[in-house]
Structure formats: C-alpha cells, structure tokens
N, C-alpha and C positions, 0 to 999 in steps of 0.2 A: 504494500500500500504506500502510495506517495505521501510524504509528510507535507502538510500545508503550513504556511506561516499563519500565526495568530495575530491579527491586528491588535494594537494597544487599546482600541475602543471596545474590544470584546471582553465582557465581564466573566471570563472563565474562572479566575481565582475566587472571586466573590461567590459565584454559583457553587463552586466546589466546596468552599468553606461552609456554606449554608447546608449543603447536602450532608457533609460529614457531621455537622452539629446535630442535624436531625437524626442521623443514624446513631450517633452516640447517645442522644436522649432516649431513643427507642430501646437501645440495649441496656441502658442504665436508668430505668424508670424511677427507682427509689433514691436517686442522687439528690442530695440537699441543694438548696439554692446557693449555699456557700461553695460547694464543690463545683457547681456550674459557673459561678462567678470566677472562681480560681482558674478554671479551664479557659474561660474567655480572656482573662488577664494574661495567661500564658500565650495564647494565640496573638493577642495584641502586641505583646512584647516581641514575639518572633517576627511579626509583620513590620514592626518598627526597626528591626535589625539590631536589637540590643542583646 
C-alpha cells in the first residue's frame, strides 16, 4: 500500500487521542475521577514535550 502524506490540517492526532481515551474509559469503568485527571495530565505533559 502506498503511504500518503498527512496534511497538517488533518486532525489525526486529536481523533486518535479521543478514541484511545474512550477505549481506556471503557476498559476501566471503575476508575476514579482523580485517576482520569492524572491520565489526562500525563497526556498533556507529553503533548507539550516536557
């Protein structure tokens, strides 16, 4: 299969993060809000490149 270039305007990263977050929430239904907020802060830190 030929590799296509992904234009910068295509929101693939945002869509992937939302999909992964939904999958995680489905697999961990009993996670507390604190655990969810901690995971969100880890993702934000990684996205910021720190």
